[in-house]
Chimera marker file (.cmm) of the C-alpha trace (Angstrom):
<marker_set name="trace">
<marker id="1" x="96.971" y="29.961" z="73.039" r="1" g="1" b="0" radius="0.5"/>
<marker id="2" x="98.259" y="31.613" z="76.412" r="1" g="1" b="0" radius="0.5"/>
<marker id="3" x="101.961" y="32.656" z="77.163" r="1" g="1" b="0" radius="0.5"/>
<marker id="4" x="103.565" y="29.316" z="78.774" r="1" g="1" b="0" radius="0.5"/>
<marker id="5" x="106.684" y="30.992" z="80.083" r="1" g="1" b="0" radius="0.5"/>
<marker id="6" x="108.462" y="34.116" z="80.781" r="1" g="1" b="0" radius="0.5"/>
<marker id="7" x="111.692" y="35.558" z="80.513" r="1" g="1" b="0" radius="0.5"/>
<marker id="8" x="113.292" y="37.754" z="82.921" r="1" g="1" b="0" radius="0.5"/>
<marker id="9" x="116.247" y="38.188" z="80.269" r="1" g="1" b="0" radius="0.5"/>
<marker id="10" x="116.835" y="38.840" z="76.729" r="1" g="1" b="0" radius="0.5"/>
<marker id="11" x="117.886" y="35.967" z="75.099" r="1" g="1" b="0" radius="0.5"/>
<marker id="12" x="121.758" y="35.520" z="75.108" r="1" g="1" b="0" radius="0.5"/>
<marker id="13" x="123.494" y="36.466" z="71.775" r="1" g="1" b="0" radius="0.5"/>
<marker id="14" x="121.860" y="39.448" z="70.790" r="1" g="1" b="0" radius="0.5"/>
<marker id="15" x="123.684" y="42.218" z="68.624" r="1" g="1" b="0" radius="0.5"/>
<marker id="16" x="125.187" y="44.930" z="71.121" r="1" g="1" b="0" radius="0.5"/>
<marker id="17" x="125.050" y="42.978" z="73.741" r="1" g="1" b="0" radius="0.5"/>
<marker id="18" x="127.238" y="42.509" z="76.267" r="1" g="1" b="0" radius="0.5"/>
<marker id="19" x="128.395" y="38.937" z="77.021" r="1" g="1" b="0" radius="0.5"/>
<marker id="20" x="129.423" y="39.695" z="81.025" r="1" g="1" b="0" radius="0.5"/>
<marker id="21" x="127.610" y="42.584" z="82.119" r="1" g="1" b="0" radius="0.5"/>
<marker id="22" x="129.388" y="45.288" z="84.336" r="1" g="1" b="0" radius="0.5"/>
<marker id="23" x="132.472" y="44.984" z="82.625" r="1" g="1" b="0" radius="0.5"/>
<marker id="24" x="132.364" y="47.239" z="80.096" r="1" g="1" b="0" radius="0.5"/>
<marker id="25" x="134.444" y="50.968" z="79.508" r="1" g="1" b="0" radius="0.5"/>
<marker id="26" x="132.217" y="53.526" z="77.863" r="1" g="1" b="0" radius="0.5"/>
<marker id="27" x="133.052" y="56.688" z="75.949" r="1" g="1" b="0" radius="0.5"/>
<marker id="28" x="133.514" y="59.769" z="78.003" r="1" g="1" b="0" radius="0.5"/>
<marker id="29" x="131.507" y="61.969" z="76.313" r="1" g="1" b="0" radius="0.5"/>
<marker id="30" x="127.410" y="61.511" z="75.759" r="1" g="1" b="0" radius="0.5"/>
<marker id="31" x="126.727" y="60.728" z="71.788" r="1" g="1" b="0" radius="0.5"/>
<marker id="32" x="123.775" y="61.339" z="70.239" r="1" g="1" b="0" radius="0.5"/>
<marker id="33" x="122.352" y="58.928" z="66.577" r="1" g="1" b="0" radius="0.5"/>
<marker id="34" x="122.435" y="60.951" z="63.524" r="1" g="1" b="0" radius="0.5"/>
<marker id="35" x="119.677" y="58.029" z="62.480" r="1" g="1" b="0" radius="0.5"/>
<marker id="36" x="122.449" y="55.587" z="61.097" r="1" g="1" b="0" radius="0.5"/>
<marker id="37" x="123.666" y="54.220" z="63.903" r="1" g="1" b="0" radius="0.5"/>
<marker id="38" x="122.671" y="50.288" z="64.716" r="1" g="1" b="0" radius="0.5"/>
<marker id="39" x="123.254" y="48.277" z="67.456" r="1" g="1" b="0" radius="0.5"/>
<marker id="40" x="126.157" y="46.018" z="67.238" r="1" g="1" b="0" radius="0.5"/>
<marker id="41" x="127.561" y="47.822" z="65.329" r="1" g="1" b="0" radius="0.5"/>
<marker id="42" x="130.440" y="50.292" z="65.531" r="1" g="1" b="0" radius="0.5"/>
<marker id="43" x="130.265" y="53.984" z="64.993" r="1" g="1" b="0" radius="0.5"/>
<marker id="44" x="132.303" y="56.903" z="64.106" r="1" g="1" b="0" radius="0.5"/>
<marker id="45" x="131.885" y="60.747" z="65.269" r="1" g="1" b="0" radius="0.5"/>
<marker id="46" x="130.043" y="63.512" z="63.211" r="1" g="1" b="0" radius="0.5"/>
<marker id="47" x="130.525" y="67.049" z="63.493" r="1" g="1" b="0" radius="0.5"/>
<marker id="48" x="127.177" y="68.481" z="65.712" r="1" g="1" b="0" radius="0.5"/>
<marker id="49" x="125.010" y="70.699" z="62.149" r="1" g="1" b="0" radius="0.5"/>
<marker id="50" x="123.041" y="72.562" z="65.370" r="1" g="1" b="0" radius="0.5"/>
<marker id="51" x="121.955" y="72.311" z="68.818" r="1" g="1" b="0" radius="0.5"/>
<marker id="52" x="118.284" y="72.489" z="69.945" r="1" g="1" b="0" radius="0.5"/>
<marker id="53" x="119.408" y="72.457" z="73.655" r="1" g="1" b="0" radius="0.5"/>
<marker id="54" x="122.128" y="74.505" z="76.024" r="1" g="1" b="0" radius="0.5"/>
<marker id="55" x="124.776" y="71.060" z="76.123" r="1" g="1" b="0" radius="0.5"/>
<marker id="56" x="125.698" y="70.288" z="72.578" r="1" g="1" b="0" radius="0.5"/>
<marker id="57" x="126.283" y="66.823" z="72.615" r="1" g="1" b="0" radius="0.5"/>
<marker id="58" x="128.631" y="64.990" z="69.886" r="1" g="1" b="0" radius="0.5"/>
<marker id="59" x="126.857" y="63.302" z="67.265" r="1" g="1" b="0" radius="0.5"/>
<marker id="60" x="127.602" y="59.297" z="66.222" r="1" g="1" b="0" radius="0.5"/>
<marker id="61" x="127.176" y="57.311" z="62.523" r="1" g="1" b="0" radius="0.5"/>
<marker id="62" x="127.600" y="54.309" z="60.789" r="1" g="1" b="0" radius="0.5"/>
<marker id="63" x="129.872" y="55.912" z="58.334" r="1" g="1" b="0" radius="0.5"/>
<marker id="64" x="132.577" y="58.271" z="58.379" r="1" g="1" b="0" radius="0.5"/>
<marker id="65" x="135.694" y="59.392" z="56.253" r="1" g="1" b="0" radius="0.5"/>
<marker id="66" x="138.422" y="57.628" z="55.219" r="1" g="1" b="0" radius="0.5"/>
<marker id="67" x="140.957" y="57.427" z="57.899" r="1" g="1" b="0" radius="0.5"/>
<marker id="68" x="138.751" y="58.021" z="60.719" r="1" g="1" b="0" radius="0.5"/>
<marker id="69" x="139.020" y="55.796" z="63.792" r="1" g="1" b="0" radius="0.5"/>
<marker id="70" x="135.412" y="54.477" z="65.721" r="1" g="1" b="0" radius="0.5"/>
<marker id="71" x="134.845" y="55.688" z="68.738" r="1" g="1" b="0" radius="0.5"/>
<marker id="72" x="133.375" y="52.568" z="69.817" r="1" g="1" b="0" radius="0.5"/>
<marker id="73" x="130.844" y="49.215" z="69.324" r="1" g="1" b="0" radius="0.5"/>
<marker id="74" x="127.279" y="50.789" z="70.289" r="1" g="1" b="0" radius="0.5"/>
<marker id="75" x="125.442" y="48.512" z="73.065" r="1" g="1" b="0" radius="0.5"/>
<marker id="76" x="122.113" y="47.818" z="73.303" r="1" g="1" b="0" radius="0.5"/>
<marker id="77" x="120.374" y="49.424" z="75.671" r="1" g="1" b="0" radius="0.5"/>
<marker id="78" x="117.043" y="47.971" z="76.739" r="1" g="1" b="0" radius="0.5"/>
<marker id="79" x="116.427" y="51.607" z="78.835" r="1" g="1" b="0" radius="0.5"/>
<marker id="80" x="115.985" y="53.304" z="75.459" r="1" g="1" b="0" radius="0.5"/>
<marker id="81" x="112.919" y="52.962" z="73.017" r="1" g="1" b="0" radius="0.5"/>
<marker id="82" x="113.931" y="51.666" z="69.214" r="1" g="1" b="0" radius="0.5"/>
<marker id="83" x="110.681" y="53.012" z="67.559" r="1" g="1" b="0" radius="0.5"/>
<marker id="84" x="110.590" y="50.093" z="65.010" r="1" g="1" b="0" radius="0.5"/>
<marker id="85" x="109.255" y="51.153" z="62.043" r="1" g="1" b="0" radius="0.5"/>
<marker id="86" x="110.587" y="48.569" z="59.705" r="1" g="1" b="0" radius="0.5"/>
<marker id="87" x="110.171" y="45.567" z="60.918" r="1" g="1" b="0" radius="0.5"/>
<marker id="88" x="113.277" y="43.729" z="62.574" r="1" g="1" b="0" radius="0.5"/>
<marker id="89" x="115.312" y="47.380" z="62.566" r="1" g="1" b="0" radius="0.5"/>
<marker id="90" x="117.922" y="47.837" z="65.273" r="1" g="1" b="0" radius="0.5"/>
<marker id="91" x="118.869" y="51.354" z="64.023" r="1" g="1" b="0" radius="0.5"/>
<marker id="92" x="118.846" y="53.627" z="66.537" r="1" g="1" b="0" radius="0.5"/>
<marker id="93" x="116.366" y="57.467" z="65.452" r="1" g="1" b="0" radius="0.5"/>
<marker id="94" x="117.832" y="60.503" z="65.198" r="1" g="1" b="0" radius="0.5"/>
<marker id="95" x="118.970" y="62.330" z="67.923" r="1" g="1" b="0" radius="0.5"/>
<marker id="96" x="118.758" y="58.936" z="70.417" r="1" g="1" b="0" radius="0.5"/>
<marker id="97" x="121.272" y="58.623" z="73.279" r="1" g="1" b="0" radius="0.5"/>
<marker id="98" x="123.695" y="55.728" z="72.722" r="1" g="1" b="0" radius="0.5"/>
<marker id="99" x="125.880" y="54.102" z="74.876" r="1" g="1" b="0" radius="0.5"/>
<marker id="100" x="129.363" y="53.101" z="73.655" r="1" g="1" b="0" radius="0.5"/>
<marker id="101" x="131.541" y="50.776" z="74.620" r="1" g="1" b="0" radius="0.5"/>
<marker id="102" x="135.224" y="51.200" z="74.185" r="1" g="1" b="0" radius="0.5"/>
<marker id="103" x="136.367" y="47.610" z="75.996" r="1" g="1" b="0" radius="0.5"/>
<marker id="104" x="134.250" y="44.958" z="76.829" r="1" g="1" b="0" radius="0.5"/>
<marker id="105" x="132.974" y="41.872" z="75.466" r="1" g="1" b="0" radius="0.5"/>
<marker id="106" x="130.141" y="41.575" z="73.534" r="1" g="1" b="0" radius="0.5"/>
<marker id="107" x="128.190" y="39.534" z="70.555" r="1" g="1" b="0" radius="0.5"/>
<marker id="108" x="127.787" y="40.650" z="67.151" r="1" g="1" b="0" radius="0.5"/>
<marker id="109" x="126.286" y="38.763" z="64.094" r="1" g="1" b="0" radius="0.5"/>
<marker id="110" x="129.486" y="37.766" z="61.647" r="1" g="1" b="0" radius="0.5"/>
<marker id="111" x="129.323" y="39.448" z="58.467" r="1" g="1" b="0" radius="0.5"/>
<marker id="112" x="132.030" y="36.545" z="57.098" r="1" g="1" b="0" radius="0.5"/>
<marker id="113" x="133.506" y="33.521" z="58.405" r="1" g="1" b="0" radius="0.5"/>
<marker id="114" x="135.499" y="34.919" z="61.634" r="1" g="1" b="0" radius="0.5"/>
<marker id="115" x="138.890" y="32.568" z="63.108" r="1" g="1" b="0" radius="0.5"/>
<marker id="116" x="139.427" y="33.096" z="66.766" r="1" g="1" b="0" radius="0.5"/>
<marker id="117" x="142.241" y="35.980" z="67.081" r="1" g="1" b="0" radius="0.5"/>
<marker id="118" x="141.403" y="37.816" z="64.347" r="1" g="1" b="0" radius="0.5"/>
<marker id="119" x="141.137" y="41.086" z="64.564" r="1" g="1" b="0" radius="0.5"/>
<marker id="120" x="138.112" y="43.604" z="63.906" r="1" g="1" b="0" radius="0.5"/>
<marker id="121" x="138.070" y="45.902" z="60.848" r="1" g="1" b="0" radius="0.5"/>
<marker id="122" x="135.648" y="48.446" z="60.283" r="1" g="1" b="0" radius="0.5"/>
<marker id="123" x="135.728" y="50.756" z="56.441" r="1" g="1" b="0" radius="0.5"/>
<marker id="124" x="135.202" y="53.466" z="58.310" r="1" g="1" b="0" radius="0.5"/>
<marker id="125" x="133.274" y="55.182" z="54.620" r="1" g="1" b="0" radius="0.5"/>
<marker id="126" x="130.976" y="52.161" z="54.566" r="1" g="1" b="0" radius="0.5"/>
<marker id="127" x="130.887" y="51.311" z="58.337" r="1" g="1" b="0" radius="0.5"/>
<marker id="128" x="131.654" y="47.511" z="56.973" r="1" g="1" b="0" radius="0.5"/>
<marker id="129" x="133.220" y="45.477" z="59.804" r="1" g="1" b="0" radius="0.5"/>
<marker id="130" x="135.218" y="42.672" z="58.022" r="1" g="1" b="0" radius="0.5"/>
<marker id="131" x="137.635" y="40.657" z="60.210" r="1" g="1" b="0" radius="0.5"/>
<marker id="132" x="142.248" y="40.344" z="59.179" r="1" g="1" b="0" radius="0.5"/>
<marker id="133" x="145.286" y="40.468" z="61.012" r="1" g="1" b="0" radius="0.5"/>
<marker id="134" x="146.298" y="42.829" z="63.285" r="1" g="1" b="0" radius="0.5"/>
<marker id="135" x="147.218" y="46.578" z="62.691" r="1" g="1" b="0" radius="0.5"/>
<marker id="136" x="145.918" y="46.224" z="59.067" r="1" g="1" b="0" radius="0.5"/>
<marker id="137" x="144.099" y="49.176" z="57.551" r="1" g="1" b="0" radius="0.5"/>
<marker id="138" x="141.544" y="50.233" z="60.041" r="1" g="1" b="0" radius="0.5"/>
<marker id="139" x="141.407" y="48.261" z="62.845" r="1" g="1" b="0" radius="0.5"/>
<marker id="140" x="139.451" y="48.589" z="65.437" r="1" g="1" b="0" radius="0.5"/>
<marker id="141" x="141.657" y="47.491" z="68.228" r="1" g="1" b="0" radius="0.5"/>
<marker id="142" x="138.708" y="44.456" z="69.184" r="1" g="1" b="0" radius="0.5"/>
<marker id="143" x="139.613" y="40.533" z="68.488" r="1" g="1" b="0" radius="0.5"/>
<marker id="144" x="137.452" y="37.772" z="67.643" r="1" g="1" b="0" radius="0.5"/>
<marker id="145" x="136.888" y="35.429" z="70.484" r="1" g="1" b="0" radius="0.5"/>
<marker id="146" x="134.546" y="32.777" z="69.586" r="1" g="1" b="0" radius="0.5"/>
<marker id="147" x="134.900" y="31.554" z="65.826" r="1" g="1" b="0" radius="0.5"/>
<marker id="148" x="131.587" y="31.233" z="63.478" r="1" g="1" b="0" radius="0.5"/>
<marker id="149" x="130.154" y="31.419" z="59.748" r="1" g="1" b="0" radius="0.5"/>
<marker id="150" x="128.501" y="34.327" z="58.238" r="1" g="1" b="0" radius="0.5"/>
<marker id="151" x="125.604" y="35.207" z="60.221" r="1" g="1" b="0" radius="0.5"/>
<marker id="152" x="126.298" y="33.678" z="63.315" r="1" g="1" b="0" radius="0.5"/>
<marker id="153" x="126.180" y="35.665" z="66.554" r="1" g="1" b="0" radius="0.5"/>
<marker id="154" x="130.360" y="35.314" z="67.396" r="1" g="1" b="0" radius="0.5"/>
<marker id="155" x="132.217" y="37.393" z="70.590" r="1" g="1" b="0" radius="0.5"/>
<marker id="156" x="134.204" y="40.542" z="70.444" r="1" g="1" b="0" radius="0.5"/>
<marker id="157" x="136.288" y="41.445" z="72.947" r="1" g="1" b="0" radius="0.5"/>
<marker id="158" x="138.595" y="44.379" z="73.231" r="1" g="1" b="0" radius="0.5"/>
<marker id="159" x="140.403" y="44.655" z="76.841" r="1" g="1" b="0" radius="0.5"/>
<marker id="160" x="144.034" y="46.123" z="75.468" r="1" g="1" b="0" radius="0.5"/>
<marker id="161" x="145.259" y="49.394" z="74.861" r="1" g="1" b="0" radius="0.5"/>
<marker id="162" x="146.136" y="48.913" z="71.101" r="1" g="1" b="0" radius="0.5"/>
<marker id="163" x="143.791" y="51.284" z="69.880" r="1" g="1" b="0" radius="0.5"/>
<marker id="164" x="143.569" y="54.975" z="70.203" r="1" g="1" b="0" radius="0.5"/>
<marker id="165" x="140.037" y="55.615" z="70.355" r="1" g="1" b="0" radius="0.5"/>
<marker id="166" x="138.687" y="59.238" z="67.790" r="1" g="1" b="0" radius="0.5"/>
<marker id="167" x="138.059" y="62.047" z="69.483" r="1" g="1" b="0" radius="0.5"/>
<marker id="168" x="134.448" y="63.763" z="70.065" r="1" g="1" b="0" radius="0.5"/>
<marker id="169" x="133.792" y="66.252" z="67.321" r="1" g="1" b="0" radius="0.5"/>
<marker id="170" x="132.449" y="69.711" z="69.028" r="1" g="1" b="0" radius="0.5"/>
<marker id="171" x="133.775" y="69.941" z="72.076" r="1" g="1" b="0" radius="0.5"/>
<link id1="1" id2="2" r="1" g="1" b="0" radius="0.2"/>
<link id1="2" id2="3" r="1" g="1" b="0" radius="0.2"/>
<link id1="3" id2="4" r="1" g="1" b="0" radius="0.2"/>
<link id1="4" id2="5" r="1" g="1" b="0" radius="0.2"/>
<link id1="5" id2="6" r="1" g="1" b="0" radius="0.2"/>
<link id1="6" id2="7" r="1" g="1" b="0" radius="0.2"/>
<link id1="7" id2="8" r="1" g="1" b="0" radius="0.2"/>
<link id1="8" id2="9" r="1" g="1" b="0" radius="0.2"/>
<link id1="9" id2="10" r="1" g="1" b="0" radius="0.2"/>
<link id1="10" id2="11" r="1" g="1" b="0" radius="0.2"/>
<link id1="11" id2="12" r="1" g="1" b="0" radius="0.2"/>
<link id1="12" id2="13" r="1" g="1" b="0" radius="0.2"/>
<link id1="13" id2="14" r="1" g="1" b="0" radius="0.2"/>
<link id1="14" id2="15" r="1" g="1" b="0" radius="0.2"/>
<link id1="15" id2="16" r="1" g="1" b="0" radius="0.2"/>
<link id1="16" id2="17" r="1" g="1" b="0" radius="0.2"/>
<link id1="17" id2="18" r="1" g="1" b="0" radius="0.2"/>
<link id1="18" id2="19" r="1" g="1" b="0" radius="0.2"/>
<link id1="19" id2="20" r="1" g="1" b="0" radius="0.2"/>
<link id1="20" id2="21" r="1" g="1" b="0" radius="0.2"/>
<link id1="21" id2="22" r="1" g="1" b="0" radius="0.2"/>
<link id1="22" id2="23" r="1" g="1" b="0" radius="0.2"/>
<link id1="23" id2="24" r="1" g="1" b="0" radius="0.2"/>
<link id1="24" id2="25" r="1" g="1" b="0" radius="0.2"/>
<link id1="25" id2="26" r="1" g="1" b="0" radius="0.2"/>
<link id1="26" id2="27" r="1" g="1" b="0" radius="0.2"/>
<link id1="27" id2="28" r="1" g="1" b="0" radius="0.2"/>
<link id1="28" id2="29" r="1" g="1" b="0" radius="0.2"/>
<link id1="29" id2="30" r="1" g="1" b="0" radius="0.2"/>
<link id1="30" id2="31" r="1" g="1" b="0" radius="0.2"/>
<link id1="31" id2="32" r="1" g="1" b="0" radius="0.2"/>
<link id1="32" id2="33" r="1" g="1" b="0" radius="0.2"/>
<link id1="33" id2="34" r="1" g="1" b="0" radius="0.2"/>
<link id1="34" id2="35" r="1" g="1" b="0" radius="0.2"/>
<link id1="35" id2="36" r="1" g="1" b="0" radius="0.2"/>
<link id1="36" id2="37" r="1" g="1" b="0" radius="0.2"/>
<link id1="37" id2="38" r="1" g="1" b="0" radius="0.2"/>
<link id1="38" id2="39" r="1" g="1" b="0" radius="0.2"/>
<link id1="39" id2="40" r="1" g="1" b="0" radius="0.2"/>
<link id1="40" id2="41" r="1" g="1" b="0" radius="0.2"/>
<link id1="41" id2="42" r="1" g="1" b="0" radius="0.2"/>
<link id1="42" id2="43" r="1" g="1" b="0" radius="0.2"/>
<link id1="43" id2="44" r="1" g="1" b="0" radius="0.2"/>
<link id1="44" id2="45" r="1" g="1" b="0" radius="0.2"/>
<link id1="45" id2="46" r="1" g="1" b="0" radius="0.2"/>
<link id1="46" id2="47" r="1" g="1" b="0" radius="0.2"/>
<link id1="47" id2="48" r="1" g="1" b="0" radius="0.2"/>
<link id1="48" id2="49" r="1" g="1" b="0" radius="0.2"/>
<link id1="49" id2="50" r="1" g="1" b="0" radius="0.2"/>
<link id1="50" id2="51" r="1" g="1" b="0" radius="0.2"/>
<link id1="51" id2="52" r="1" g="1" b="0" radius="0.2"/>
<link id1="52" id2="53" r="1" g="1" b="0" radius="0.2"/>
<link id1="53" id2="54" r="1" g="1" b="0" radius="0.2"/>
<link id1="54" id2="55" r="1" g="1" b="0" radius="0.2"/>
<link id1="55" id2="56" r="1" g="1" b="0" radius="0.2"/>
<link id1="56" id2="57" r="1" g="1" b="0" radius="0.2"/>
<link id1="57" id2="58" r="1" g="1" b="0" radius="0.2"/>
<link id1="58" id2="59" r="1" g="1" b="0" radius="0.2"/>
<link id1="59" id2="60" r="1" g="1" b="0" radius="0.2"/>
<link id1="60" id2="61" r="1" g="1" b="0" radius="0.2"/>
<link id1="61" id2="62" r="1" g="1" b="0" radius="0.2"/>
<link id1="62" id2="63" r="1" g="1" b="0" radius="0.2"/>
<link id1="63" id2="64" r="1" g="1" b="0" radius="0.2"/>
<link id1="64" id2="65" r="1" g="1" b="0" radius="0.2"/>
<link id1="65" id2="66" r="1" g="1" b="0" radius="0.2"/>
<link id1="66" id2="67" r="1" g="1" b="0" radius="0.2"/>
<link id1="67" id2="68" r="1" g="1" b="0" radius="0.2"/>
<link id1="68" id2="69" r="1" g="1" b="0" radius="0.2"/>
<link id1="69" id2="70" r="1" g="1" b="0" radius="0.2"/>
<link id1="70" id2="71" r="1" g="1" b="0" radius="0.2"/>
<link id1="71" id2="72" r="1" g="1" b="0" radius="0.2"/>
<link id1="72" id2="73" r="1" g="1" b="0" radius="0.2"/>
<link id1="73" id2="74" r="1" g="1" b="0" radius="0.2"/>
<link id1="74" id2="75" r="1" g="1" b="0" radius="0.2"/>
<link id1="75" id2="76" r="1" g="1" b="0" radius="0.2"/>
<link id1="76" id2="77" r="1" g="1" b="0" radius="0.2"/>
<link id1="77" id2="78" r="1" g="1" b="0" radius="0.2"/>
<link id1="78" id2="79" r="1" g="1" b="0" radius="0.2"/>
<link id1="79" id2="80" r="1" g="1" b="0" radius="0.2"/>
<link id1="80" id2="81" r="1" g="1" b="0" radius="0.2"/>
<link id1="81" id2="82" r="1" g="1" b="0" radius="0.2"/>
<link id1="82" id2="83" r="1" g="1" b="0" radius="0.2"/>
<link id1="83" id2="84" r="1" g="1" b="0" radius="0.2"/>
<link id1="84" id2="85" r="1" g="1" b="0" radius="0.2"/>
<link id1="85" id2="86" r="1" g="1" b="0" radius="0.2"/>
<link id1="86" id2="87" r="1" g="1" b="0" radius="0.2"/>
<link id1="87" id2="88" r="1" g="1" b="0" radius="0.2"/>
<link id1="88" id2="89" r="1" g="1" b="0" radius="0.2"/>
<link id1="89" id2="90" r="1" g="1" b="0" radius="0.2"/>
<link id1="90" id2="91" r="1" g="1" b="0" radius="0.2"/>
<link id1="91" id2="92" r="1" g="1" b="0" radius="0.2"/>
<link id1="92" id2="93" r="1" g="1" b="0" radius="0.2"/>
<link id1="93" id2="94" r="1" g="1" b="0" radius="0.2"/>
<link id1="94" id2="95" r="1" g="1" b="0" radius="0.2"/>
<link id1="95" id2="96" r="1" g="1" b="0" radius="0.2"/>
<link id1="96" id2="97" r="1" g="1" b="0" radius="0.2"/>
<link id1="97" id2="98" r="1" g="1" b="0" radius="0.2"/>
<link id1="98" id2="99" r="1" g="1" b="0" radius="0.2"/>
<link id1="99" id2="100" r="1" g="1" b="0" radius="0.2"/>
<link id1="100" id2="101" r="1" g="1" b="0" radius="0.2"/>
<link id1="101" id2="102" r="1" g="1" b="0" radius="0.2"/>
<link id1="102" id2="103" r="1" g="1" b="0" radius="0.2"/>
<link id1="103" id2="104" r="1" g="1" b="0" radius="0.2"/>
<link id1="104" id2="105" r="1" g="1" b="0" radius="0.2"/>
<link id1="105" id2="106" r="1" g="1" b="0" radius="0.2"/>
<link id1="106" id2="107" r="1" g="1" b="0" radius="0.2"/>
<link id1="107" id2="108" r="1" g="1" b="0" radius="0.2"/>
<link id1="108" id2="109" r="1" g="1" b="0" radius="0.2"/>
<link id1="109" id2="110" r="1" g="1" b="0" radius="0.2"/>
<link id1="110" id2="111" r="1" g="1" b="0" radius="0.2"/>
<link id1="111" id2="112" r="1" g="1" b="0" radius="0.2"/>
<link id1="112" id2="113" r="1" g="1" b="0" radius="0.2"/>
<link id1="113" id2="114" r="1" g="1" b="0" radius="0.2"/>
<link id1="114" id2="115" r="1" g="1" b="0" radius="0.2"/>
<link id1="115" id2="116" r="1" g="1" b="0" radius="0.2"/>
<link id1="116" id2="117" r="1" g="1" b="0" radius="0.2"/>
<link id1="117" id2="118" r="1" g="1" b="0" radius="0.2"/>
<link id1="118" id2="119" r="1" g="1" b="0" radius="0.2"/>
<link id1="119" id2="120" r="1" g="1" b="0" radius="0.2"/>
<link id1="120" id2="121" r="1" g="1" b="0" radius="0.2"/>
<link id1="121" id2="122" r="1" g="1" b="0" radius="0.2"/>
<link id1="122" id2="123" r="1" g="1" b="0" radius="0.2"/>
<link id1="123" id2="124" r="1" g="1" b="0" radius="0.2"/>
<link id1="124" id2="125" r="1" g="1" b="0" radius="0.2"/>
<link id1="125" id2="126" r="1" g="1" b="0" radius="0.2"/>
<link id1="126" id2="127" r="1" g="1" b="0" radius="0.2"/>
<link id1="127" id2="128" r="1" g="1" b="0" radius="0.2"/>
<link id1="128" id2="129" r="1" g="1" b="0" radius="0.2"/>
<link id1="129" id2="130" r="1" g="1" b="0" radius="0.2"/>
<link id1="130" id2="131" r="1" g="1" b="0" radius="0.2"/>
<link id1="131" id2="132" r="1" g="1" b="0" radius="0.2"/>
<link id1="132" id2="133" r="1" g="1" b="0" radius="0.2"/>
<link id1="133" id2="134" r="1" g="1" b="0" radius="0.2"/>
<link id1="134" id2="135" r="1" g="1" b="0" radius="0.2"/>
<link id1="135" id2="136" r="1" g="1" b="0" radius="0.2"/>
<link id1="136" id2="137" r="1" g="1" b="0" radius="0.2"/>
<link id1="137" id2="138" r="1" g="1" b="0" radius="0.2"/>
<link id1="138" id2="139" r="1" g="1" b="0" radius="0.2"/>
<link id1="139" id2="140" r="1" g="1" b="0" radius="0.2"/>
<link id1="140" id2="141" r="1" g="1" b="0" radius="0.2"/>
<link id1="141" id2="142" r="1" g="1" b="0" radius="0.2"/>
<link id1="142" id2="143" r="1" g="1" b="0" radius="0.2"/>
<link id1="143" id2="144" r="1" g="1" b="0" radius="0.2"/>
<link id1="144" id2="145" r="1" g="1" b="0" radius="0.2"/>
<link id1="145" id2="146" r="1" g="1" b="0" radius="0.2"/>
<link id1="146" id2="147" r="1" g="1" b="0" radius="0.2"/>
<link id1="147" id2="148" r="1" g="1" b="0" radius="0.2"/>
<link id1="148" id2="149" r="1" g="1" b="0" radius="0.2"/>
<link id1="149" id2="150" r="1" g="1" b="0" radius="0.2"/>
<link id1="150" id2="151" r="1" g="1" b="0" radius="0.2"/>
<link id1="151" id2="152" r="1" g="1" b="0" radius="0.2"/>
<link id1="152" id2="153" r="1" g="1" b="0" radius="0.2"/>
<link id1="153" id2="154" r="1" g="1" b="0" radius="0.2"/>
<link id1="154" id2="155" r="1" g="1" b="0" radius="0.2"/>
<link id1="155" id2="156" r="1" g="1" b="0" radius="0.2"/>
<link id1="156" id2="157" r="1" g="1" b="0" radius="0.2"/>
<link id1="157" id2="158" r="1" g="1" b="0" radius="0.2"/>
<link id1="158" id2="159" r="1" g="1" b="0" radius="0.2"/>
<link id1="159" id2="160" r="1" g="1" b="0" radius="0.2"/>
<link id1="160" id2="161" r="1" g="1" b="0" radius="0.2"/>
<link id1="161" id2="162" r="1" g="1" b="0" radius="0.2"/>
<link id1="162" id2="163" r="1" g="1" b="0" radius="0.2"/>
<link id1="163" id2="164" r="1" g="1" b="0" radius="0.2"/>
<link id1="164" id2="165" r="1" g="1" b="0" radius="0.2"/>
<link id1="165" id2="166" r="1" g="1" b="0" radius="0.2"/>
<link id1="166" id2="167" r="1" g="1" b="0" radius="0.2"/>
<link id1="167" id2="168" r="1" g="1" b="0" radius="0.2"/>
<link id1="168" id2="169" r="1" g="1" b="0" radius="0.2"/>
<link id1="169" id2="170" r="1" g="1" b="0" radius="0.2"/>
<link id1="170" id2="171" r="1" g="1" b="0" radius="0.2"/>
</marker_set>
């Protein structure tokens, strides 16, 4: 069968995709993946163990240590290559450049039922996202903007000054 349509843009609602383009604020440092970071999840700064380049880039990981703050939300970029070793993977391979947003409106897949206004929480020891009250432990500063059930695509936003992002390690 021949293809009948060609879309110019990706489907709306892919995890890690901006809701409104060109409104995000990104980290001031370029991070490289440690091989565990996925699109539409939060990343934590990790100490670089070695450098094969003249510049030592900070490393981002899907997990941190207890008490760590998120660096930001990993944006899905369409300029980077995501080799598909496992079908359906959204994980950036080790050494891949990451675009990490500190502010903006993004789509994520809800890991549980979400209500508008809930804070987005992320446990640094597991990388798991949950929802709860503002100011709760592991509050990321991001807020649920569209309600949804578990596994629905929802919008989360961060336009406030309620969170201090983690500093890049190794700089």
